[in-house]
Backbone as JSON, one array per atom type, in Angstrom:
{
  "sequence": "MSDIVKGIMGGGWTLLVGWFLPAAVNVLLLAYVVLPASEAEALLTSLDRAGVNRDLAVAGAGVLLGVLLASVQTPLYRILEGYIGWRPQAAARARCRAGSRRCR",
  "N": [[-81.8, 19.83, -13.52], [-79.47, 19.9, -12.02], [-78.67, 17.27, -12.2], [-77.78, 17.09, -14.82], [-75.51, 18.7, -14.76], [-74.0, 17.25, -12.92], [-73.61, 14.91, -14.4], [-72.08, 15.84, -16.54], [-69.81, 16.83, -15.22], [-69.02, 14.51, -13.97], [-67.77, 12.74, -15.83], [-66.0, 14.49, -17.02], [-64.47, 15.56, -14.99], [-62.35, 13.88, -14.17], [-60.8, 13.96, -16.47], [-60.16, 16.67, -16.54], [-58.83, 17.12, -14.05], [-56.96, 15.07, -14.05], [-55.48, 15.21, -16.45], [-55.57, 17.75, -17.94], [-55.05, 19.81, -15.99], [-52.46, 19.06, -14.74], [-50.87, 19.11, -17.08], [-51.16, 21.77, -17.91], [-50.0, 23.11, -15.73], [-47.36, 22.21, -15.93], [-46.65, 23.27, -18.46], [-46.92, 26.0, -17.89], [-44.91, 26.31, -15.93], [-42.7, 25.72, -17.51], [-42.83, 27.8, -19.41], [-42.66, 30.17, -17.91], [-40.67, 29.9, -16.0], [-38.49, 28.18, -16.75], [-37.84, 28.68, -19.54], [-37.32, 31.58, -19.69], [-34.92, 31.69, -18.27], [-33.17, 30.34, -19.81], [-31.44, 29.64, -22.93], [-33.42, 29.63, -24.78], [-35.1, 31.78, -24.9], [-35.76, 33.26, -27.05], [-37.98, 32.15, -28.26], [-40.12, 33.0, -26.67], [-39.91, 35.78, -26.99], [-40.4, 35.97, -29.71], [-43.07, 35.25, -29.8], [-44.15, 37.45, -28.45], [-43.49, 39.53, -30.23], [-45.02, 38.82, -32.42], [-47.49, 39.52, -31.65], [-49.06, 37.84, -30.17], [-50.94, 36.86, -27.39], [-49.25, 35.97, -24.6], [-50.13, 34.57, -22.33], [-52.52, 33.36, -23.19], [-51.49, 31.72, -25.2], [-49.87, 29.97, -23.72], [-51.81, 28.78, -22.08], [-53.38, 27.55, -24.06], [-51.48, 25.77, -25.11], [-51.16, 24.14, -22.89], [-53.71, 22.95, -22.68], [-53.81, 21.62, -25.16], [-51.66, 19.83, -24.81], [-52.69, 18.36, -22.68], [-54.94, 17.15, -23.9], [-53.63, 15.61, -25.82], [-52.09, 13.85, -24.19], [-54.17, 12.58, -22.81], [-55.38, 11.23, -24.89], [-53.53, 9.31, -25.61], [-53.36, 7.71, -23.4], [-53.56, 4.95, -22.62], [-51.44, 3.47, -24.06], [-49.35, 5.01, -23.01], [-49.47, 4.49, -20.23], [-48.88, 1.77, -20.36], [-46.21, 1.81, -21.23], [-45.0, 3.26, -19.12], [-45.55, 1.62, -16.91], [-44.1, -0.58, -17.55], [-44.89, -2.64, -19.23], [-44.55, -2.57, -21.97], [-41.68, -2.93, -23.85], [-40.36, -4.41, -22.01], [-38.98, -7.48, -21.3], [-40.39, -10.17, -20.17], [-39.98, -12.93, -20.44], [-37.25, -13.28, -20.86], [-36.25, -12.28, -18.47], [-37.4, -14.08, -16.67], [-36.16, -16.47, -17.47], [-33.51, -15.83, -16.83], [-33.68, -15.59, -14.03], [-34.39, -18.21, -13.39], [-32.09, -19.58, -14.21], [-30.23, -18.45, -12.44], [-31.3, -19.27, -10.02], [-31.14, -22.05, -10.28], [-28.4, -22.46, -10.28], [-27.72, -21.88, -7.67], [-28.88, -23.96, -6.33], [-27.41, -26.18, -6.96]],
  "CA": [[-80.68, 20.6, -14.0], [-78.26, 19.51, -11.29], [-78.24, 15.97, -12.71], [-77.02, 17.32, -16.05], [-74.2, 19.21, -14.35], [-73.28, 16.12, -12.31], [-73.21, 14.0, -15.48], [-70.98, 16.44, -17.3], [-68.63, 16.89, -14.36], [-68.6, 13.16, -13.6], [-66.8, 12.23, -16.8], [-65.02, 15.51, -17.36], [-63.64, 15.92, -13.85], [-61.11, 13.1, -14.21], [-60.02, 14.49, -17.58], [-59.67, 17.98, -16.14], [-57.87, 17.02, -12.95], [-55.92, 14.09, -14.34], [-54.67, 15.49, -17.63], [-55.45, 19.16, -18.3], [-54.41, 20.6, -14.94], [-51.01, 18.84, -14.67], [-50.22, 19.56, -18.31], [-51.12, 23.23, -17.89], [-49.01, 23.51, -14.73], [-46.03, 21.96, -16.49], [-46.39, 24.25, -19.52], [-46.71, 27.28, -17.22], [-43.56, 26.31, -15.34], [-41.74, 25.78, -18.6], [-42.86, 29.1, -20.09], [-42.36, 31.31, -17.05], [-39.51, 29.66, -15.13], [-37.36, 27.55, -17.43], [-37.47, 29.35, -20.79], [-36.64, 32.87, -19.53], [-33.59, 31.51, -17.72], [-32.36, 29.54, -20.73], [-31.12, 30.24, -24.22], [-34.59, 29.54, -25.65], [-35.97, 32.93, -24.66], [-36.16, 33.79, -28.36], [-39.33, 31.66, -28.53], [-41.06, 33.9, -26.0], [-39.88, 37.11, -27.61], [-41.05, 35.89, -31.02], [-44.51, 35.3, -29.53], [-44.5, 38.84, -28.12], [-43.39, 40.34, -31.45], [-46.1, 38.44, -33.33], [-48.74, 40.04, -31.13], [-49.82, 36.77, -29.53], [-50.99, 36.96, -25.95], [-48.44, 34.86, -24.07], [-50.93, 33.78, -21.4], [-53.42, 32.5, -23.97], [-50.69, 30.71, -25.9], [-49.46, 28.98, -22.73], [-53.01, 28.03, -21.7], [-53.72, 26.69, -25.19], [-50.51, 24.67, -25.17], [-51.48, 23.23, -21.79], [-54.9, 22.18, -23.05], [-53.42, 20.7, -26.24], [-50.86, 18.75, -24.24], [-53.61, 17.52, -21.91], [-55.72, 16.34, -24.84], [-52.71, 14.63, -26.41], [-51.77, 12.82, -23.2], [-55.38, 11.81, -22.53], [-55.68, 10.35, -26.02], [-52.57, 8.2, -25.64], [-53.17, 7.3, -22.02], [-53.34, 3.51, -22.45], [-50.05, 3.13, -24.39], [-48.45, 5.7, -22.08], [-49.43, 3.7, -19.0], [-48.18, 0.5, -20.62], [-44.77, 2.09, -21.24], [-44.55, 3.67, -17.79], [-45.64, 0.5, -15.99], [-43.13, -1.58, -17.93], [-45.44, -3.74, -20.02], [-43.98, -2.47, -23.3], [-40.24, -2.74, -23.75], [-39.83, -5.27, -20.96], [-39.05, -8.87, -21.75], [-40.55, -11.02, -19.0], [-39.45, -14.28, -20.66], [-35.8, -13.24, -20.64], [-36.03, -12.09, -17.03], [-37.76, -15.33, -16.0], [-35.09, -17.44, -17.73], [-32.32, -15.44, -16.06], [-33.93, -15.94, -12.63], [-34.35, -19.67, -13.27], [-30.68, -19.98, -14.27], [-29.58, -18.04, -11.19], [-31.81, -20.12, -8.95], [-30.65, -23.43, -10.43], [-27.0, -22.48, -9.91], [-27.64, -21.9, -6.21], [-29.35, -25.25, -5.82], [-26.49, -27.28, -7.3]],
  "C": [[-79.39, 20.17, -13.31], [-77.76, 18.13, -11.75], [-77.43, 16.11, -13.99], [-75.61, 17.79, -15.71], [-73.37, 18.09, -13.73], [-72.8, 15.15, -13.37], [-72.05, 14.54, -16.28], [-69.7, 16.43, -16.47], [-68.14, 15.51, -13.95], [-67.56, 12.6, -14.54], [-65.69, 13.22, -17.09], [-64.07, 15.85, -16.22], [-62.32, 15.16, -13.86], [-60.2, 13.58, -15.35], [-59.39, 15.83, -17.2], [-58.57, 17.88, -15.1], [-56.71, 16.1, -13.28], [-54.99, 14.44, -15.47], [-54.48, 16.97, -17.9], [-54.7, 19.96, -17.25], [-52.92, 20.33, -14.82], [-50.26, 19.3, -15.91], [-50.1, 21.08, -18.33], [-50.1, 23.74, -16.88], [-47.59, 23.31, -15.26], [-45.68, 22.95, -17.6], [-46.16, 25.63, -18.92], [-45.33, 27.37, -16.6], [-42.49, 26.41, -16.42], [-41.67, 27.19, -19.19], [-42.39, 30.25, -19.21], [-41.17, 31.12, -16.13], [-38.3, 29.18, -15.92], [-36.91, 28.34, -18.66], [-36.82, 30.72, -20.59], [-35.22, 32.75, -18.99], [-32.67, 30.74, -18.66], [-32.08, 30.32, -22.01], [-32.33, 30.28, -25.15], [-35.56, 30.69, -25.45], [-36.45, 33.55, -25.97], [-37.57, 33.33, -28.73], [-40.36, 32.6, -27.9], [-41.06, 35.29, -26.62], [-40.51, 37.1, -29.0], [-42.57, 35.86, -30.87], [-44.95, 36.73, -29.23], [-44.48, 39.73, -29.36], [-44.53, 40.04, -32.42], [-47.45, 38.95, -32.85], [-49.62, 39.0, -30.47], [-49.79, 36.99, -28.02], [-50.3, 35.74, -25.36], [-49.26, 33.97, -23.15], [-51.89, 32.85, -22.14], [-52.66, 31.41, -24.71], [-50.26, 29.6, -24.94], [-50.66, 28.14, -22.3], [-53.44, 27.08, -22.82], [-52.77, 25.52, -25.33], [-50.76, 23.66, -24.06], [-52.68, 22.36, -22.1], [-54.57, 21.19, -24.16], [-52.59, 19.53, -25.72], [-51.73, 17.81, -23.41], [-54.44, 16.61, -22.79], [-54.85, 15.25, -25.46], [-52.41, 13.51, -25.43], [-52.98, 11.97, -22.86], [-55.69, 10.84, -23.66], [-54.72, 9.17, -26.11], [-52.34, 7.62, -24.25], [-52.89, 5.8, -21.87], [-51.92, 3.1, -22.88], [-49.04, 3.8, -23.46], [-48.34, 4.95, -20.76], [-48.69, 2.39, -19.21], [-46.67, 0.69, -20.65], [-44.28, 2.38, -19.84], [-44.61, 2.54, -16.77], [-44.74, -0.66, -16.39], [-43.68, -2.75, -18.72], [-44.92, -3.74, -21.44], [-42.49, -2.19, -23.13], [-39.58, -3.6, -22.67], [-40.01, -6.71, -21.42], [-39.17, -9.8, -20.55], [-39.98, -12.43, -19.2], [-37.95, -14.3, -20.4], [-35.49, -13.08, -19.16], [-36.34, -13.38, -16.27], [-36.68, -16.4, -16.23], [-33.84, -17.12, -16.93], [-32.5, -15.79, -14.59], [-33.88, -17.46, -12.43], [-32.91, -20.16, -13.3], [-29.95, -19.62, -12.97], [-30.02, -18.91, -10.04], [-31.27, -21.54, -9.06], [-29.17, -23.51, -10.1], [-26.84, -22.53, -8.39], [-28.0, -23.27, -5.65], [-28.33, -26.37, -6.06], [-25.42, -27.43, -6.3]]
}
């Protein structure tokens, strides 16, 4: 039985700690710190008027954001690490031109 739990937590732990937890913390901070102090408080009051439990809505949004970020993790890392949108050939040519001017 413990091997089953270890197998489930082995693959799910990185997903939980790496994506769900940070996304949920960010959504919680947005919903309870940023939105009440801004002009977008109407979003929270509309949730209250609709009878939606605010805590469940925030938790659900955190899980959805975590799933979304986990599903696009490879392209997201490529953008954040500079592999997409960065032109290494142009940078290499610029460095070669700058280096050849110093040598002359």
